[in-house]
C-alpha positions in Angstrom: 58.2 99.8 -33.5 59.7 98.5 -36.6 58.5 100.3 -39.7 58.3 97.4 -41.6 56.5 95.1 -39.6 53.1 94.3 -41.1 49.7 94.2 -39.5 50.0 90.0 -39.4 53.4 90.4 -37.5 52.1 93.0 -34.9 48.8 90.7 -34.2 51.4 87.8 -33.7 53.4 89.5 -31.4 51.3 92.1 -29.2 48.9 91.3 -26.3 50.9 87.4 -25.8 49.6 86.7 -29.5 45.6 87.0 -28.6 45.4 89.2 -31.8 46.8 86.5 -34.2 44.5 84.0 -32.5 41.2 86.2 -32.9 42.5 86.5 -36.8 42.8 82.8 -37.2 39.3 82.2 -35.7 37.8 85.5 -38.0 39.3 83.5 -41.4 38.4 80.2 -40.4 34.6 81.5 -39.8 35.0 83.3 -43.1 36.3 79.9 -44.7 33.3 77.9 -43.0 31.0 80.2 -44.1 32.0 80.2 -48.0 32.3 76.6 -47.8 28.4 76.5 -47.0 27.8 79.0 -49.7 29.5 76.9 -52.0 28.3 73.5 -51.2 25.1 74.6 -48.8 23.3 70.9 -49.6 26.1 69.0 -48.2 25.6 66.7 -45.1 25.7 68.6 -41.9 25.7 67.2 -38.6 23.2 66.8 -36.7 22.6 68.5 -33.3 22.6 64.9 -31.7 22.6 61.3 -32.4 19.7 60.8 -35.1 17.0 57.8 -34.8 16.2 58.2 -38.4 17.8 59.5 -41.6 15.0 60.2 -43.8 11.4 60.7 -43.6 8.3 59.4 -46.0 5.2 61.7 -45.6 1.7 59.8 -46.5 -0.6 62.7 -46.7 -4.1 62.1 -47.1 -5.5 65.4 -48.2 -8.9 66.5 -47.0 -8.6 64.6 -43.7 -9.9 60.9 -43.6 -12.5 59.8 -41.1 -10.6 58.3 -38.3 -14.0 56.7 -36.8 -14.3 54.5 -40.1 -10.7 53.6 -40.1 -8.2 53.6 -37.3 -10.3 54.5 -33.9 -12.9 51.8 -32.8 -15.3 53.4 -30.8 -17.9 50.8 -29.2 -19.8 53.6 -26.9 -20.4 55.5 -30.6 -22.1 52.3 -32.1 -24.1 51.8 -29.0 -25.2 55.6 -28.8 -26.2 55.6 -32.7 -28.8 57.9 -33.5 -28.6 59.7 -29.8 -27.7 63.9 -29.4 -24.0 64.0 -29.4 -22.1 66.0 -27.1 -22.3 69.7 -28.4 -25.0 69.1 -30.6 -25.9 67.0 -33.7 -26.8 63.1 -33.9 -24.3 60.9 -33.3 -23.5 58.0 -36.0 -21.8 54.8 -35.7 -19.2 53.5 -38.6 -20.9 51.1 -41.4 -17.7 49.4 -41.6 -16.8 46.4 -39.0 -13.8 46.6 -36.9 -11.8 43.7 -35.9 -8.0 43.3 -34.0 -4.7 42.4 -35.5 -1.2 41.3 -34.4 0.1 40.5 -31.3 -1.0 43.8 -30.2 -4.6 43.1 -30.6 -5.3 46.7 -32.2 -8.4 47.2 -33.8 -8.6 48.0 -37.2 -11.5 48.6 -39.9 -12.3 46.2 -42.7 -11.3 49.2 -44.9 -7.6 48.8 -44.2 -7.1 45.0 -44.5 -3.5 45.1 -45.8 -2.4 47.8 -43.4 -3.8 45.7 -40.5 -1.2 43.0 -40.8 1.6 45.8 -40.1 -0.4 47.0 -37.0 2.7 45.6 -34.4 5.0 48.1 -36.6 2.9 51.1 -36.0 3.2 53.6 -33.3 -0.4 55.5 -33.2 -0.5 59.3 -32.2 -3.9 59.3 -30.9 -4.4 62.6 -29.1 -3.6 64.9 -31.9 -5.3 68.8 -32.2 -4.7 71.9 -34.1 -5.8 75.0 -34.3 -8.1 75.9 -37.4 -11.1 73.3 -39.0 -10.5 75.4 -42.9 -8.1 72.9 -44.7 -6.4 76.1 -46.6 -5.0 76.9 -43.0 -4.8 73.7 -41.8 -2.9 72.2 -44.4 -0.7 74.7 -44.4 -0.1 74.6 -40.9 0.5 70.9 -41.1 3.5 71.7 -43.4 4.8 74.9 -42.2 3.8 75.1 -38.5 1.6 78.2 -38.9 -2.2 78.3 -40.3 -1.7 81.9 -41.7 -0.9 81.7 -45.2 0.2 85.3 -45.3 3.1 84.8 -43.1 4.6 82.1 -45.7 6.8 79.7 -43.2 9.0 77.8 -44.6 7.8 74.1 -44.7 9.2 71.0 -42.5 10.5 69.4 -45.5 12.8 72.6 -46.1 13.8 73.0 -42.3 15.1 69.3 -42.4 17.0 70.2 -45.4 18.7 73.1 -43.8 19.4 71.5 -40.8 20.8 68.4 -42.2 21.7 68.8 -46.1 21.3 66.4 -48.5 22.6 62.9 -48.6 22.7 62.8 -52.6 24.3 65.8 -54.2 22.7 64.5 -57.5 19.4 64.6 -56.5 17.1 67.3 -54.8 17.0 66.6 -50.6 13.6 67.5 -50.5 10.9 65.8 -53.2 7.2 65.9 -52.7 5.0 63.8 -55.3 1.5 65.5 -56.4 1.3 68.1 -54.3 -2.1 69.7 -53.9 -2.8 72.5 -56.2 -4.9 74.3 -53.7 -5.0 74.4 -49.6 -1.9 76.6 -50.2 -0.2 75.1 -53.1 3.4 75.8 -53.4 3.9 77.3 -49.7 3.4 73.8 -48.4 6.8 72.6 -49.9 8.2 76.2 -50.4 11.4 77.5 -48.5 9.8 80.8 -47.8 12.6 83.3 -46.5 15.3 80.0 -46.4 17.5 80.2 -49.3 15.8 78.8 -52.3 17.8 75.8 -52.6 16.0 74.4 -49.6 12.7 74.3 -50.9 10.9 71.1 -52.2 11.1 69.9 -55.8 7.9 69.2 -57.5 7.2 65.5 -59.3 4.2 64.1 -61.1 3.0 60.5 -59.9 4.7 59.2 -63.3 8.2 60.9 -62.5 7.8 63.8 -64.8 9.7 66.8 -64.1 9.2 70.1 -65.9 12.1 70.4 -68.8 14.1 67.3 -67.3 15.4 65.9 -70.7 18.0 67.7 -72.3 17.3 69.8 -75.7 21.2 69.3 -76.5 24.3 67.5 -76.2 25.5 67.2 -72.8 28.9 69.1 -73.3 27.3 71.7 -75.3 24.7 72.1 -72.6 27.7 72.0 -69.8 29.5 74.7 -71.8 26.6 77.0 -72.0 25.6 76.6 -68.1 29.4 77.4 -67.2 28.8 80.6 -69.3 25.8 81.7 -67.3 26.9 80.7 -64.0 30.1 83.0 -64.7 27.6 85.9 -65.2 25.5 84.9 -62.1 29.1 84.9 -60.1 29.8 88.4 -61.1 26.2 89.9 -60.7 26.4 88.0 -57.1 29.4 90.4 -56.2 27.3 93.6 -57.2 25.3 95.7 -54.8 21.5 95.1 -54.9 22.0 91.5 -56.3 18.8 89.3 -55.6 18.9 87.8 -52.2 18.2 84.4 -53.9 20.9 84.2 -56.5 23.1 81.9 -54.8 20.0 79.6 -54.7 19.5 80.0 -58.6 23.1 79.1 -59.4 22.9 76.0 -56.9 19.2 74.9 -58.7 21.0 75.1 -62.0 23.7 72.9 -61.3 21.4 70.5 -59.5 19.1 70.5 -62.1 21.9 69.7 -65.0 22.7 66.7 -62.7 19.2 65.3 -62.2 18.8 65.2 -66.0 20.5 61.7 -65.9 19.6 60.8 -62.2 16.2 61.2 -61.9 14.7 59.0 -65.1 17.4 56.5 -64.1 16.4 56.3 -60.4 12.5 56.3 -61.5 12.6 54.0 -64.1 10.3 51.1 -62.9 12.0 48.7 -64.9 14.7 47.7 -62.6 11.8 46.4 -60.5 10.7 42.8 -60.5 7.4 42.1 -61.3 6.9 40.7 -57.4 7.4 44.2 -56.3 5.2 45.8 -59.0 2.5 43.5 -58.2 2.8 44.0 -54.2 2.1 47.9 -54.7 -0.4 47.2 -57.3 1.2 49.3 -59.8 -1.0 50.0 -62.9 -1.4 52.8 -65.3 -4.5 55.7 -64.9 -5.5 57.6 -61.9 -6.1 54.2 -60.2 -2.5 53.5 -59.7 -1.4 56.9 -59.1 -0.9 56.4 -55.3 0.8 53.1 -55.7 3.2 54.6 -58.1 4.1 57.5 -55.8 4.6 54.7 -53.0 7.2 53.1 -55.0 8.8 56.2 -56.0 9.2 57.1 -52.5 11.2 54.1 -51.4 13.5 54.5 -54.7 13.8 58.0 -54.2 14.5 57.4 -50.1 17.0 54.7 -51.3 19.1 56.9 -53.2 19.4 59.1 -50.6 16.7 62.0 -50.6 16.1 63.3 -46.9 12.4 64.2 -47.0 9.5 62.7 -49.5 5.9 63.3 -49.3 3.2 61.7 -51.6 -0.1 63.0 -51.8 -3.8 61.4 -52.0 -6.5 63.6 -52.8 -10.4 63.5 -52.0 -10.7 62.8 -48.5 -12.7 65.2 -47.6 -16.4 63.2 -47.4 -18.9 65.8 -46.1 -21.2 63.4 -48.2 -20.8 60.1 -49.9 -18.6 59.0 -47.0 -19.1 55.1 -47.3 -18.7 54.9 -50.9 -15.7 57.4 -51.1 -14.0 55.8 -48.4 -14.3 52.4 -50.1 -13.1 54.1 -53.0 -10.2 56.1 -51.7 -9.1 53.2 -49.2 -9.0 50.6 -51.7 -6.3 52.8 -53.9 -4.0 53.3 -50.8 -4.4 50.1 -48.6 -2.0 47.8 -50.8 0.4 50.4 -51.8 0.9 51.6 -48.0 1.3 47.9 -46.9 3.5 47.3 -49.6 6.2 50.1 -48.9 6.1 49.1 -45.2 7.2 45.5 -46.3 9.5 46.7 -49.1 11.2 49.2 -46.3 11.4 46.3 -43.8 12.8 43.9 -46.4 15.7 46.1 -47.7 16.6 47.1 -44.3 15.4 50.5 -44.4 12.7 50.9 -41.9 16.0 51.0 -39.0 16.6 54.6 -40.6 13.3 55.5 -42.4 10.5 57.2 -40.7 7.0 56.7 -42.1 4.3 59.4 -41.2 0.6 58.9 -41.9 -2.2 61.2 -41.5 -4.3 64.3 -42.6 -4.6 67.9 -42.0 -7.3 67.1 -38.9 -10.1 64.5 -38.4 -13.7 64.0 -38.8 -16.7 64.3 -36.1 -18.7 61.3 -34.7 -21.9 63.6 -35.4 -23.7 63.0 -38.6 -23.6 65.8 -41.5 -26.3 65.3 -43.7 -27.5 61.6 -45.0 -24.0 60.5 -45.1 -21.0 62.8 -44.2 -19.1 63.6 -41.1 -17.7 67.4 -40.6 -14.3 68.4 -39.5 -12.6 67.7 -36.3 -9.9 69.3 -35.2 -9.8 68.6 -31.3 -9.0 65.0 -31.3 -8.0 62.9 -34.0 -5.0 60.2 -35.1 -1.6 60.2 -37.1 0.5 57.2 -37.1 4.1 56.6 -37.5 6.5 53.5 -38.8 10.4 52.9 -38.5 13.1 54.4 -37.2 13.0 55.6 -33.8 9.3 55.1 -32.8 8.1 52.5 -30.6 6.3 49.8 -32.4 3.2 48.2 -31.6 2.3 51.8 -29.4 -0.3 53.9 -29.0 0.1 57.2 -27.4 -3.0 59.3 -26.3 -6.4 59.0 -26.5 -9.7 60.8 -27.3 -13.1 60.6 -25.6 -15.5 57.4 -26.0 -16.9 58.9 -28.9 -13.8 59.9 -30.6 -14.6 63.9 -30.9 -11.8 65.4 -28.3 -8.2 64.5 -27.3 -8.2 63.6 -23.6 -4.8 62.1 -23.1 -1.4 62.3 -24.3 -2.7 65.4 -26.0 -0.6 66.6 -29.3 -0.5 69.5 -31.2 0.9 70.2 -34.6 4.0 72.0 -33.3 4.5 68.9 -31.0 4.5 66.4 -34.0 7.0 68.8 -35.9 9.3 69.2 -32.5 9.0 65.2 -32.4 9.7 64.4 -36.2 12.8 66.9 -35.9 14.0 65.2 -32.7 13.9 61.9 -34.6 16.0 63.3 -37.1 18.7 64.5 -34.8 17.6 68.0 -34.7 16.6 70.3 -31.7 13.7 72.4 -32.7 14.6 75.2 -30.4 18.2 75.3 -32.1 17.0 74.7 -35.4 16.6 78.6 -36.2 17.0 81.1 -39.1 17.5 85.0 -38.7 15.5 86.8 -40.8 13.6 90.6 -40.3 15.3 90.9 -37.2 14.8 87.7 -35.2 15.1 84.3 -34.9 12.5 82.1 -36.8 12.0 78.3 -36.1 9.5 75.4 -37.5 7.9 75.6 -34.2 7.6 78.9 -33.3 7.7 79.9 -29.7 5.9 76.0 -28.9 6.3 72.6 -29.3 7.2 69.7 -26.9 8.9 66.4 -27.8 6.8 63.4 -27.0 9.6 61.5 -25.9 6.8 58.5 -24.8 6.8 57.6 -28.1 10.7 57.2 -28.9 12.9 54.1 -28.6 
């Protein structure tokens, strides 16, 4: 053998060149890995053709009473005051229901504006989950597991990990007014996924901590470049923090957000007609309306997953007055959001999800309340990829137990991922020696609701 042959020449000439092919493949893989590390939030190819590009999640924290809003149960009204299955006294809704749209869907008087959109909605009426405690149920709805100590990535983080972001100047995952309790940051955290896949928290006024620059942009850029050079040097050292790459990316994103976020969330660019349609106003009463308009603007700008949150739906008492108050604050904004998305052509590739961590029981709790129900409750979807004016599944005649088309939280997650073009069994991340996924070892895509 020629002693002056290089290792590359030996690989190229021996064994019919297969060594060279292997080397090229290895170098290519390294190149792709380096590219992913340099641009971890860059758009990625889905597993298959997606039906939706983004999701807006309207989360009513505390569990709204489906029996007083979206589930018309005439048998419950007929048996008002009688003993219920499993004990307790059945109590009918005090609110009137009527049929709307070409589908003749029954909706209570509490949602008069949303009722006009029933022919766009796809109801999932057989939902069920594992635990009747708010903290665990909220965490399970957001992360797939009811055990807070396991600390799994949130569904928004999984979407960002699987698909990347459409706008490199904005976070790909934003949560507005997330609940400080019931798991807190776990509900929008990335857990063992790299830190740059976690959600970014905004207030309902579009406020983000330290978003306003404290010095000239050029000076700030020079300062950031210096800090980033130190981080890059540290990254090459043994024992460097695992989340260092996430920190580097978050610094860069935060720098870009200083100008982009205030610009996008400035309502001055919206017409008075739009502001009036959403019911925009100052103070707590206008919180959900502001969130819904923010969600549309952020989605339009390319944010992959936006969650808006409305607290105060845990009506163990003061049920009727509480529902009057809460529905008044959300009905108009939700209807306006659906109309706005449709008029802008965004409902064709945006999926809207509406729901709570569980529902309420048909039996009375005290003089004016309903207790938790995890065995049968509805959620609804609207927009890209789901059948409009469609109902899947059902509960019994009292709205207590799902008896048809039963869907667990894992099934909901599998279906949402499928609508975004991701196979829930393929979207995995290796951690602590095993592959994890949002749906754990369960989950079935509800193909019945897909277009």
